[in-house]
C-alpha positions, -999 to 999 in steps of 0.1 A, spaced: 793 -378 -229 823 -400 -238 836 -401 -273 862 -427 -284 878 -425 -318 887 -460 -330 890 -482 -360 853 -485 -368 835 -477 -400 804 -460 -386 794 -438 -357 779 -459 -329 759 -446 -299 751 -462 -266 733 -449 -235 748 -466 -204 728 -477 -174 740 -446 -155 725 -424 -183 759 -414 -197 762 -413 -235 790 -432 -252 800 -427 -288 824 -448 -309 836 -428 -339 858 -435 -369 892 -420 -367 885 -395 -395 852 -381 -380 855 -346 -365 840 -334 -332 815 -313 -352 803 -344 -370 799 -362 -337 779 -333 -323 756 -333 -353 751 -370 -350 741 -366 -313 718 -336 -321 699 -357 -346 693 -384 -319 687 -361 -290 651 -371 -285 660 -408 -286 688 -402 -260 664 -384 -237 638 -412 -239 664 -438 -231 678 -418 -201 642 -413 -188 635 -451 -191 668 -460 -174 662 -435 -146 628 -452 -139 642 -487 -140 658 -502 -108 694 -513 -115 708 -545 -102 744 -546 -89 746 -583 -98 732 -616 -86 740 -635 -55 721 -665 -70 704 -669 -36 672 -687 -27 643 -664 -34 662 -641 -58 645 -631 -91 664 -639 -122 655 -626 -157 642 -650 -183 627 -642 -217 618 -607 -206 602 -616 -173 613 -628 -138 617 -662 -124 621 -668 -86 651 -690 -78 646 -719 -54 678 -735 -43 681 -769 -27 708 -795 -21 712 -827 -41 723 -840 -75 729 -811 -99 697 -802 -118 678 -771 -129 642 -769 -142 613 -745 -144 581 -748 -125 556 -721 -134 572 -688 -122 600 -705 -103 634 -718 -113 643 -748 -93 681 -752 -88 696 -782 -71 734 -785 -64 754 -807 -41 764 -778 -19 738 -750 -19 764 -725 -6 787 -731 -36 780 -700 -58 802 -712 -87 783 -745 -88 750 -726 -88 762 -704 -117 775 -733 -137 742 -752 -134 721 -721 -141 741 -712 -172 738 -747 -185 700 -744 -182 699 -710 -199 721 -724 -227 697 -754 -232 667 -731 -233 683 -708 -258 694 -737 -280 658 -750 -281 645 -716 -291 672 -711 -318 665 -745 -333 630 -731 -341 637 -694 -347 669 -696 -368 653 -718 -395 622 -697 -395 640 -664 -401 665 -679 -426 636 -692 -447 617 -659 -443 648 -640 -456 654 -665 -484 687 -677 -469 702 -711 -464 703 -721 -427 737 -710 -414 759 -727 -388 752 -711 -354 767 -712 -319 758 -699 -285 786 -678 -269 788 -662 -234 797 -628 -249 799 -598 -225 797 -569 -249 780 -582 -280 745 -596 -286 756 -615 -317 782 -617 -345 784 -631 -380 812 -645 -402 798 -641 -437 827 -660 -453 821 -691 -432 784 -686 -430 786 -688 -392 765 -669 -366 772 -665 -329 744 -656 -305 750 -642 -270 738 -665 -241 725 -635 -222 698 -629 -249 678 -656 -231 671 -631 -204 656 -606 -230 621 -604 -245 616 -628 -274 614 -599 -299 650 -590 -290 662 -625 -298 644 -624 -331 659 -590 -339 695 -603 -332 688 -633 -354 676 -611 -383 704 -587 -378 731 -614 -380 714 -631 -409 713 -598 -428 750 -597 -425 751 -628 -447 740 -605 -475 755 -571 -465 787 -571 -444 785 -535 -430 758 -514 -414 751 -493 -445 716 -483 -458 713 -516 -478 719 -535 -446 692 -517 -426 668 -521 -456 674 -559 -454 666 -559 -417 635 -538 -421 623 -559 -450 624 -590 -428 613 -574 -395 596 -540 -399 593 -535 -361 630 -541 -356 637 -507 -341 620 -511 -307 640 -543 -300 672 -526 -313 667 -496 -290 659 -519 -260 692 -538 -264 712 -506 -269 703 -493 -234 725 -518 -216 746 -549 -216 723 -572 -197 731 -587 -162 768 -591 -159 765 -605 -124 747 -635 -137 766 -642 -169 802 -636 -156 
């Protein structure tokens, strides 16, 4: 278990891909309080560790022909060819065409452009849906290639950022992050009123929340 005391307002818990538990704790919180916090969540921690132990881990992506890439919670088989840059989906395959097939940087740039376009298309539908469902005005939103966060919100500016790597996750996870960030337009912190707002909009939020907390996605693809 790793405990880091830092300038945060609430205790935060994460189970890493290697099964190790990481806690971010406010500076004023004692070790006894951290232990009590973990004891209350012992069953959840054990479930996540068991799930991670049963899930093969990827060391990253070579972006090679025939490789499986994550998309919307499922795999797509990458098919690489040479030609004018383009990327498109055909059934369960992702067709990638670049001038030099051996150029990994070019493959990644083209792939991320495609993922970004897919995510933008989904957000153009889901963001208005959830904003209306929660009785909020449609906020300004942007897609960011964030390595450690799934989303962020600036309530003052009415601006929401969504992580590009969410396009690899199941659609329920994307919906949850949208609801989570929209809820911050009403409640800035993660206090009971905030979670009540989330639950009121999306009663089944916890399964998506727990899924996302078990890891940070596929850094070999996004970075």
